DODRENVEX-611152 format. One record per residue (C-alpha): residue in three letters; x, z negated, y negated. Coordinates in steps of 0.02 Angstrom, whole numbers, padded with zeros to 5 digits, always signed. Layout:
// residues N
alaXZY...
***
This chain:
// residues 602
unk-02508-00208-00190unk-02462-00048-00155unk-02467+00123-00268unk-02601+00200-00180unk-02718+00060-00205unk-02690+00033-00382unk-02697+00246-00408unk-02888+00209-00334unk-02943+00086-00473unk-03027+00164-00627unk-03049+00088-00782unk-03235+00039-00718unk-03168-00051-00572unk-03080-00186-00675unk-03148-00331-00562unk-03090-00268-00398unk-02904-00259-00473unk-02926-00428-00543unk-02979-00469-00373unk-02833-00394-00295unk-02715-00454-00414unk-02795-00631-00370unk-02767-00608-00183unk-02579-00552-00221unk-02534-00709-00319unk-02612-00811-00169unk-02486-00732-00068unk-02344-00748-00166unk-02394-00936-00195unk-02418-00965-00001unk-02269-00898+00020unk-02161-00992-00069unk-02253-01171-00044unk-02188-01299+00040unk-02023-01262-00052unk-01991-01141+00112unk-01859-01032+00150unk-01836-00835+00139unk-01740-00763+00240unk-01611-00901+00232unk-01634-00915+00025unk-01675-01095+00004unk-01811-01162-00120unk-01708-01240-00255unk-01593-01041-00240unk-01721-00966-00256unk-01783-01083-00398unk-01629-01047-00476unk-01696-00857-00482unk-01870-00911-00560unk-01947-00850-00377unk-02031-01003-00338unk-02186-01050-00379unk-02178-01222-00509unk-02156-01391-00441unk-02177-01484-00302unk-02238-01672-00276unk-02167-01773-00151unk-02267-01887-00049unk-02140-02028-00123unk-02241-02002-00304unk-02079-01880-00354unk-02101-01748-00461unk-01966-01617-00454unk-01907-01530-00613unk-01914-01361-00607unk-01839-01237-00742unk-01995-01193-00814unk-02004-01384-00862unk-01835-01395-00942unk-01792-01190-00979unk-01710-01255-01169unk-01598-01331-01061unk-01527-01230-00953unk-01382-01086-00953unk-01507-00940-01039unk-01535-01051-01190unk-01351-01042-01239unk-01325-00996-01421unk-01230-00823-01406unk-01064-00860-01461unk-01090-00987-01316unk-01089-00863-01185unk-00973-00747-01243unk-00842-00904-01259unk-00890-00917-01070unk-00870-00744-01031unk-00701-00713-01126unk-00640-00882-01019unk-00695-00801-00856unk-00602-00625-00913unk-00452-00727-00909unk-00481-00829-00739unk-00497-00667-00645unk-00367-00557-00731unk-00254-00711-00664unk-00339-00701-00492unk-00303-00523-00501unk-00112-00533-00556unk-00096-00628-00422unk-00121-00494-00316unk-00022-00358-00405unk+00129-00447-00475unk+00184-00482-00315unk+00215-00283-00258unk+00362-00327-00391unk+00470-00433-00276unk+00477-00329-00127unk+00647-00306-00131unk+00721-00453-00177unk+00615-00542-00030unk+00714-00391+00084unk+00852-00422+00015unk+00853-00630+00024unk+00755-00640+00194unk+00877-00508+00273unk+00703-00432+00310unk+00630-00255+00299unk+00541-00216+00154unk+00389-00163+00247unk+00370-00349+00336unk+00385-00407+00130unk+00217-00316+00098unk+00162-00435+00235unk+00116-00587+00078unk+00029-00439-00024unk-00094-00394+00128unk-00126-00588+00184unk-00160-00651-00003unk-00290-00520-00021unk-00347-00528+00166unk-00382-00721+00142unk-00451-00660-00045unk-00573-00583+00039unk-00642-00721+00138unk-00596-00857+00005unk-00725-00799-00088unk-00874-00811+00025unk-00803-00962+00080unk-00809-01065-00088unk-00996-00992-00134unk-01123-01120-00074unk-01011-01250-00161unk-01015-01185-00318unk-01203-01175-00292unk-01205-01381-00224unk-01077-01477-00323unk-01071-01352-00471unk-00976-01185-00552unk-00856-01304-00661unk-00782-01408-00510unk-00784-01281-00385unk-00692-01157-00521unk-00569-01318-00561unk-00525-01344-00400unk-00513-01157-00346unk-00373-01138-00485unk-00292-01309-00467unk-00275-01273-00262unk-00201-01080-00320unk-00078-01178-00448unk-00015-01295-00319unk+00018-01160-00174unk+00141-01066-00306unk+00276-01207-00294unk+00296-01176-00091unk+00324-00995-00145unk+00432-01000-00269unk+00559-01142-00195unk+00529-01064+00016unk+00686-01047+00100unk+00591-00937+00203unk+00487-00790+00231unk+00370-00879+00348unk+00343-01027+00189unk+00283-00863+00079unk+00175-00802+00205unk+00094-00974+00223unk+00097-01011+00048unk-00007-00838-00002unk-00118-00841+00140unk-00184-01022+00079unk-00203-00953-00108unk-00289-00822-00047unk-00419-00941+00031unk-00412-01045-00117unk-00461-00912-00232unk-00647-00923-00261unk-00651-00745-00349unk-00818-00657-00400unk-00932-00771-00294unk-00912-00890-00462unk-00883-00765-00596unk-01040-00685-00560unk-01150-00821-00509unk-01105-00894-00704unk-01181-00708-00759unk-01339-00760-00668unk-01319-00942-00738unk-01321-00854-00923unk-01443-00702-00918unk-01600-00657-00829unk-01580-00488-00741unk-01717-00420-00866unk-01631-00477-01026unk-01534-00368-01127unk-01356-00447-01120unk-01354-00456-00938unk-01286-00283-00904unk-01154-00306-01063unk-01105-00472-00993unk-01063-00385-00791unk-00991-00239-00886unk-00869-00350-00985unk-00822-00482-00815unk-00811-00305-00701unk-00676-00240-00836unk-00578-00412-00818unk-00575-00401-00628unk-00508-00218-00623unk-00377-00253-00775unk-00296-00400-00671unk-00191-00277-00563unk-00139-00183-00679unk-00096-00323-00802unk-00012-00398-00661unk+00095-00225-00614unk+00144-00238-00831unk+00230-00402-00812unk+00292-00383-00650unk+00385-00246-00691unk+00491-00352-00811unk+00503-00501-00698unk+00562-00384-00558unk+00698-00323-00667unk+00756-00439-00785unk+00726-00621-00688unk+00763-00692-00523unk+00652-00689-00380unk+00556-00846-00389unk+00501-00788-00560unk+00362-00683-00467unk+00292-00870-00405unk+00343-00933-00577unk+00263-00825-00701unk+00087-00858-00571unk+00100-01022-00609unk+00110-01015-00779unk-00036-00893-00826unk-00119-00994-00697unk-00098-01153-00758unk-00120-01110-00950unk-00292-01032-00881unk-00354-01167-00806unk-00323-01288-00957unk-00419-01164-01063unk-00581-01179-00931unk-00562-01344-00935unk-00589-01378-01114unk-00702-01252-01143unk-00815-01193-01022unk-00979-01323-00958unk-01087-01335-00818unk-01176-01177-00788unk-01263-01186-00617unk-01449-01220-00674unk-01498-01344-00517unk-01347-01451-00581unk-01424-01445-00776unk-01591-01493-00711unk-01518-01648-00634unk-01431-01701-00761unk-01600-01665-00890unk-01673-01769-00741unk-01585-01924-00747unk-01605-01913-00945unk-01795-01923-00936unk-01767-02051-00827unk-01683-02173-00942unk-01819-02136-01079unk-01961-02191-00954unk-02003-02046-00849unk-01941-02127-00694unk-02065-02005-00566unk-01944-01826-00618unk-01802-01797-00497unk-01700-01630-00500unk-01710-01510-00369unk-01540-01563-00274unk-01597-01763-00311unk-01722-01715-00170unk-01611-01640-00061unk-01605-01723+00110unk-01456-01721+00151unk-01384-01691+00005unk-01261-01560+00073unk-01342-01479+00219unk-01207-01404+00327unk-01337-01299+00419unk-01376-01237+00266unk-01181-01188+00212unk-01164-01089+00368unk-01322-00971+00314unk-01256-00947+00174unk-01092-00917+00227unk-01157-00796+00333unk-01275-00689+00256unk-01140-00587+00153unk-01103-00510+00339unk-01280-00483+00367unk-01316-00416+00234unk-01151-00301+00254unk-01186-00234+00424unk-01377-00222+00424unk-01429-00168+00233unk-01355+00005+00213unk-01360-00008+00035unk-01244-00140+00038unk-01125-00051+00167unk-01119+00104+00084unk-01080+00057-00083unk-00961-00095-00029unk-00843+00030+00076unk-00841+00144-00091unk-00789-00009-00189unk-00690-00051-00069unk-00607+00130-00067unk-00590+00152-00230unk-00483-00026-00268unk-00379+00013-00116unk-00330+00164-00215unk-00250+00052-00327unk-00122-00053-00219unk-00087+00098-00148unk-00039+00174-00317unk+00067+00012-00336unk+00188+00086-00190unk+00150+00260-00249unk+00202+00247-00427unk+00377+00188-00383unk+00433+00361-00319unk+00333+00459-00404unk+00389+00404-00553unk+00574+00399-00513unk+00592+00587-00528unk+00585+00558-00700unk+00728+00415-00699unk+00611+00289-00747unk+00662+00088-00724unk+00568-00024-00635unk+00500-00105-00818unk+00428+00078-00865unk+00354+00101-00665unk+00276-00063-00729unk+00231+00003-00919unk+00145+00160-00822unk-00005+00067-00751unk-00066+00022-00929unk-00117+00223-00887unk-00250+00123-00770unk-00296+00008-00900unk-00332+00129-01010unk-00460+00213-00904unk-00543+00060-00886unk-00570+00024-01060unk-00635+00211-01071unk-00758+00195-00932unk-00798+00022-01033unk-00860+00089-01179unk-00940+00239-01105unk-01055+00098-01043unk-01117+00019-01208unk-01222+00155-01258unk-01285+00188-01076unk-01346+00012-01076unk-01419+00008-01264unk-01527+00146-01212unk-01582+00067-01066unk-01621-00081-01152unk-01730-00016-01270unk-01837+00099-01138unk-01849-00093-01066unk-01915-00170-01238unk-02063-00056-01248unk-02087-00045-01049unk-01999-00187-00951unk-02074-00120-00791unk-02005+00075-00834unk-01858+00083-00744unk-01812+00051-00566unk-01635-00034-00516unk-01574+00150-00465unk-01552+00162-00649unk-01409+00064-00649unk-01329+00209-00548unk-01354+00336-00679unk-01183+00351-00789unk-01095+00325-00601unk-01164+00495-00568unk-01070+00565-00719unk-00903+00447-00672unk-00869+00458-00481unk-00812+00626-00476unk-00701+00585-00582unk-00606+00494-00445unk-00584+00667-00343unk-00521+00731-00492unk-00404+00615-00512unk-00327+00610-00350unk-00299+00817-00351unk-00225+00791-00526unk-00121+00646-00473unk-00070+00745-00303unk+00008+00910-00387unk+00063+00829-00544unk+00195+00731-00427unk+00278+00895-00403unk+00401+00804-00545unk+00508+00867-00679unk+00585+01008-00556unk+00413+01095-00575unk+00419+01076-00771unk+00279+00958-00769unk+00295+00821-00889unk+00285+00633-00827unk+00129+00603-00919unk+00040+00731-00801unk-00007+00607-00683unk-00030+00472-00811unk-00188+00562-00877unk-00260+00590-00705unk-00236+00395-00646unk-00360+00375-00815unk-00467+00457-00738unk-00461+00375-00571unk-00478+00216-00670unk-00611+00275-00757unk-00696+00319-00592unk-00632+00139-00514unk-00723+00044-00615unk-00892+00140-00627unk-00903+00118-00450unk-00853-00083-00445unk-00975-00117-00617unk-01115+00019-00570unk-01122-00042-00374unk-01115-00244-00408unk-01257-00179-00563unk-01370-00094-00423unk-01369-00253-00286unk-01396-00395-00440unk-01555-00271-00474unk-01595-00243-00315unk-01587-00380-00211unk-01621-00543-00339unk-01592-00712-00259unk-01494-00601-00132unk-01377-00534-00265unk-01245-00667-00230unk-01243-00633-00031unk-01237-00431-00062unk-01106-00421-00196unk-00997-00549-00090unk-01003-00411+00036unk-00920-00291-00096unk-00789-00414-00137unk-00755-00428+00046unk-00738-00223+00068unk-00641-00227-00094unk-00498-00366-00048unk-00501-00348+00128unk-00460-00159+00114unk-00339-00173-00040unk-00247-00281+00055unk-00234-00171+00210unk-00182-00026+00091unk-00024-00130+00038unk+00041-00095+00225unk+00012+00084+00237unk+00035+00144+00076unk+00212+00155+00064unk+00229+00221+00263unk+00095+00329+00225unk+00176+00403+00064unk+00347+00434+00154unk+00293+00502+00341unk+00170+00641+00320unk+00238+00804+00274unk+00426+00880+00256unk+00411+00950+00084unk+00271+00882-00015unk+00283+00732+00037unk+00210+00623-00123unk+00061+00762-00154unk-00017+00765+00021unk-00036+00587+00059unk-00131+00573-00122unk-00215+00741-00084unk-00284+00676+00062unk-00348+00525-00019unk-00444+00661-00123unk-00532+00745+00013unk-00609+00570+00075unk-00644+00524-00084unk-00781+00668-00066unk-00878+00612+00069unk-00847+00440+00013unk-00940+00458-00155unk-01081+00552-00085unk-01178+00397-00046unk-01195+00364-00229unk-01319+00499-00261unk-01406+00466-00106unk-01449+00282-00174unk-01499+00362-00362unk-01630+00492-00274unk-01697+00390-00112unk-01647+00197-00148unk-01821+00161-00155unk-01871+00229+00027unk-01709+00114+00079unk-01774-00042-00010unk-01931-00039+00040unk-01856-00027+00244unk-01743-00195+00169unk-01826-00347+00263unk-01704-00451+00114unk-01794-00334-00041unk-01978-00337+00059unk-01998-00529+00005unk-01938-00509-00174unk-02104-00390-00206unk-02214-00539-00191unk-02142-00639-00311unk-02033-00559-00439unk-02172-00494-00552unk-02281-00666-00543unk-02094-00756-00596unk-02054-00644-00752unk-02235-00670-00824unk-02216-00858-00780unk-02065-00859-00866unk-02138-00780-01015unk-02264-00899-01032unk-02126-01043-01033unk-02052-00944-01166unk-02205-00953-01270unk-02238-01120-01246unk-02067-01196-01294unk-02071-01097-01442unk-02234-01158-01459unk-02211-01348-01458unk-02048-01318-01564unk-02171-01237-01691unk-02313-01379-01695unk-02178-01533-01662unk-02062-01436-01813unk-01928-01440-01725unk-01856-01271-01751unk-01843-01094-01700unk-01814-01090-01497unk-01665-00956-01504unk-01735-00754-01502unk-01681-00611-01395unk-01584-00578-01550unk-01489-00742-01587unk-01441-00763-01398unk-01487-00624-01277unk-01616-00725-01206unk-01789-00653-01157unk-01881-00741-01298unk-01895-00614-01415unk-01936-00460-01285unk-02024-00550-01170unk-02163-00607-01319unk-02180-00411-01409unk-02218-00357-01238unk-02310-00509-01140unk-02490-00427-01183unk-02418-00247-01151unk-02357-00275-00963unk-02506-00281-00868unk-02555-00117-00915unk-02398-00038-00903unk-02376-00111-00739unk-02533-00045-00684unk-02481+00151-00735unk-02324+00127-00655unk-02328+00040-00485unk-02288-00143-00457unk-02176-00216-00573unk-01990-00281-00591unk-01835-00231-00537unk-01812-00300-00369unk-01878-00179-00236unk-02024-00131-00322unk-02089+00042-00361unk-02068+00151-00549unk-02071+00297-00604unk-01900+00317-00715unk-01736+00312-00677unk-01659+00334-00822
***
């Protein structure tokens, strides 16, 4: 129902509103009937986001178990401590993955010397890893949805660790390039880790944005950690230790994940619950994946693989924010090369150059902590009115952090003049902190916004973001050193960073466009239009499910269901707002955060 429809309804016209609501619900049910596909998203995938309208009964009498039937068995109902244990392990995994990319730069000199190649050629190994990483994330995504997050992540970690062996023992440079490419393709990356967040939290849960902020911290923080460790390895250990160190850290992370992280994928947990119920006598109950014929449909895999590229090419929001995020990430890998000539002016040793990257880590931590009160403020607004904030509200704090990238780049440029101009070594590091804060904000807010705006298509939308970040970072590994060596004659270190600062002014403009006009773009998005039909009904249905579970527990004396304060689940807040949702929706437009109209952004 459009806003114009709602605005014409008075208190005396309640009957007409009910009729229109019934028509809208009918259209939703028709759209989801038969477990069909919405723009390449299948019934089980929609159901994982509560967008599919309930059970479906097969011709042979089998009944599919849905989230509404077993909500308390899913990741959403995990206790708070368990969710955060999983998130901490995800942080370790993401740090390990990104460390593999950045630590390589500290072995460039050693490889050039050992294999009698130029330093520029030695950097090909870093470029190949990052470019293959960009595509590897997308290749792993459908497998995590079909066989589960846990086995997919374990296999990915195992393969990445295996490919460190030929790299460490390589008799020639070609072996290193091949091993790095295979390691990049084997890295599941954000396609799985962000999927785990979607398994643990609904987008409207109070804990959802906290989880995204925490995982993004690990995504951006791994690169400076790798640079710090690589500085010591490059100076005090032999070349193979660049790869042995990756193997040691990767193996430790894989063991931690093996023992501490359970399966979280909703469809897998529903299959397990269905099998348990059949053993207890409910012979007609089956999980969503058990009813899929064939079990591993390759045509669905191809569609899932293609969808991130489709959204990247056709969705202005995905394209612009992904390029912004990619540009910002490329800066970091440009700095991996720029830091060495800049800080050599102050006589820094390799390990000291590595330690200089702690300034980036400080910036990421500062940005993370600045988001916490913003998230808390938004959660309070949603607690009073779940439909008041639009997806564009996720960009609000970025409006203030994004300019720090331009400021930081200009500042870094002209404090790179060095000690001959009386500039202390800490000056460029201070501006690096500002750049890191902007980099974190760009990645966090863009990911958060796309998840809120695209709902079940969020994995594909954020996949485009990851693709741009890793691909552009890989290209940066090749151009950064020539960029800082061949521009100008007097200000070779200052002019390149100044050029990047000027480019950043142009690149951050879409943030402000989407904050004020994001609704206009979403109204014209074929993906967001589908979400308009189903999300409001799904949220209401999920609230009823949580109420029903609590009622059954109280009647049976089975104890209380985890409420929002204990687990971050939507129960407490949803019960509080169950009676007021319709009124607030009528005042503000169609409810929900996925491509629908709202009156406030902050």
